[in-house]
C-alpha positions in Angstrom: 0.0 0.0 0.0 1.5 3.3 -1.0 0.5 6.6 0.7 1.6 10.1 -0.3 1.5 13.2 1.9 2.8 16.8 1.7 3.1 19.5 4.4 5.0 22.6 5.1 7.1 23.8 8.0 7.9 27.5 8.8 11.7 27.2 8.3 14.3 27.5 5.6 15.3 24.2 4.0 18.7 24.1 5.5 17.3 24.7 9.0 14.5 22.1 8.5 17.0 19.6 7.2 19.3 20.1 10.2 16.3 19.4 12.5 15.5 16.2 10.5 19.0 14.9 11.5 17.9 15.0 15.1 15.5 12.1 15.5 15.5 12.6 19.3 13.6 15.9 18.8 11.5 14.9 15.7 10.2 11.5 16.9 8.1 12.9 19.8 6.2 15.0 17.2 4.7 11.8 15.8 1.3 11.0 17.4 1.2 7.7 19.3 4.9 7.1 19.1 7.8 6.9 21.6 11.5 6.6 20.7 13.1 4.0 23.1 16.7 3.9 21.9 18.8 5.7 19.3 22.3 4.6 18.4 23.6 6.3 15.3 21.2 5.5 12.4 19.5 2.7 14.2 16.6 3.0 16.6 13.8 1.2 18.4 10.4 2.4 19.6 6.8 1.8 20.3 3.5 2.9 18.7 0.1 2.7 20.4 -3.1 3.0 18.4 -6.8 2.4 19.2 -9.9 1.8 17.1 -12.9 2.3 19.3 -12.5 0.2 22.4 -9.8 -2.0 20.8 -6.2 -0.9 21.6 -3.1 -2.1 19.9 0.6 -1.6 20.8 3.5 -2.2 18.5 7.2 -2.5 19.2 9.7 -2.2 16.5 13.0 -1.0 15.0 14.2 1.0 12.2 17.2 2.5 10.4 17.6 5.9 8.7 19.6 6.8 5.6 20.1 10.4 4.3 21.1 12.1 1.1 22.3 15.5 2.2 22.7 16.9 -1.3 19.1 16.0 -2.2 17.7 16.7 1.4 16.1 13.2 1.3 15.7 10.9 4.3 14.6 7.3 4.2 13.3 5.2 7.1 13.1 1.5 7.0 10.7 0.4 9.7 9.4 -3.0 11.0 7.4 -4.0 14.0 4.9 -6.3 15.5 2.0 -6.3 18.0 3.1 -6.8 21.6 -0.1 -8.7 22.3 -1.2 -10.1 19.0 0.0 -11.6 15.7 -0.2 -8.4 13.7 2.9 -7.0 11.9 3.8 -3.8 10.2 6.6 -2.7 8.0 7.2 0.4 6.0 9.6 2.4 4.0 9.2 6.1 4.5 10.9 8.6 2.2 10.8 12.3 3.1 12.1 14.9 0.7 12.5 18.6 1.7 12.2 21.3 -0.9 12.1 25.1 -0.8 8.6 26.7 -0.5 7.4 30.3 -0.1 6.1 29.4 3.3 9.4 27.8 4.4 10.0 24.1 3.5 7.7 21.7 1.8 8.1 18.1 3.0 6.9 15.3 0.6 6.4 12.0 2.3 5.9 8.7 0.5 5.1 5.6 2.6 5.2 2.1 1.3 3.2 0.2 3.9 2.7 -3.5 4.5 0.4 -4.3 7.5 -1.3 -7.5 8.8 -3.8 -8.1 11.5 -6.7 -6.0 12.6 -5.8 -2.7 10.9 -5.4 -4.4 7.6 -9.2 -4.8 7.3 -9.7 -1.0 6.8 -8.3 -1.0 3.2 -6.4 1.8 1.4 -9.2 4.4 1.6 -9.4 4.5 5.4 -5.7 4.1 5.9 -5.1 7.1 3.6 -7.6 9.1 5.7 -5.9 8.0 8.9 -2.5 8.9 7.4 -3.7 12.3 6.4 -4.8 13.1 9.9 -1.7 11.7 11.6 0.6 13.5 9.3 -1.4 16.7 9.8 -0.9 16.4 13.6 2.8 15.6 13.1 3.2 18.7 10.9 1.5 20.9 13.5 3.8 19.7 16.2 6.9 20.0 14.1 5.9 23.6 13.2 5.4 24.4 16.9 8.8 22.8 17.7 10.5 24.9 15.0 8.8 28.0 16.1 10.0 27.7 19.6 13.5 28.2 21.1 16.2 26.4 19.2 18.1 24.0 21.5 20.7 21.3 21.1 20.1 17.6 20.5 17.7 16.1 23.0 19.3 14.4 26.0 18.5 10.8 26.8 15.5 10.4 29.1 13.5 7.5 30.4 11.1 6.4 27.6 7.5 7.3 28.4 4.4 5.2 27.7 3.1 6.4 24.3 -0.4 8.0 24.3 -2.6 6.0 21.9 -3.6 7.7 18.7 -7.3 7.2 18.0 -7.6 5.7 14.5 -11.3 5.1 15.1 -11.9 8.8 15.3 -9.9 9.4 12.1 -11.5 6.5 10.2 -15.1 7.3 11.2 -15.8 9.8 8.4 -14.6 7.3 5.8 -16.5 4.4 7.4 -19.7 6.5 7.2 -19.0 7.4 3.6 -18.5 3.7 2.8 -21.7 2.8 4.6 -23.7 5.5 2.9 -24.2 3.8 -0.4 -25.2 0.4 1.0 -27.5 2.0 3.5 -29.2 4.1 0.6 -29.5 0.9 -1.4 -31.2 -0.9 1.4 -33.5 2.0 2.0 -34.4 2.2 -1.7 -35.1 -1.6 -1.7 -37.4 -1.3 1.3 -39.3 1.6 -0.3 -39.6 -0.3 -3.5 -41.0 -3.4 -1.8 -43.6 -1.3 0.1 -44.7 0.5 -3.1 -45.1 -2.8 -4.9 -47.0 -4.3 -2.0 -49.4 -1.3 -1.9 -50.0 -1.6 -5.7 -50.7 -5.3 -5.4 -53.1 -4.7 -2.5 -54.8 -2.0 -4.5 -55.2 -4.2 -7.5 -56.7 -7.0 -5.5 -59.2 -4.7 -3.8 -60.2 -3.4 -7.2 
């Protein structure tokens, strides 16, 4: 499954690219995620999501490669549910380009997921991705607008706050349900009309 997203941050490309080298500061901007360890270009972390009353936690690892000349970063990610058989792997490529508002970040995600989230399909996953990336962009913009500090110091990893995929997926679920519901309603009305006509003809 391939997902594409674009957002802008209020900083010059060189400044934004410098921040993207600091995963310790960028990672907390991602909803539902916590960075546990970071050693060079290798890291581990956790992600917690929920859909309605169902909550899922993933533990995984990743590596990052960068092309400084092209201002492109690639993340290779893999993980699995801590209490389930679901797995997730992704290759995320982020490209930073100049924009009148600062820096435009183009993100392409090649996602392979199994387990309960896989049932949503591409449409809902794209909607979920839009909202998560939107929250990430807002937090990143807030970070870049605040005081510029050095690389984040190591701290005890916190428990991630679950990102609610149910809330994000609900509009798409309603859209998908709208056509079948309308079809059922039309069928019910048609049956009633036919029934009335038949009763009328028998009475005549």
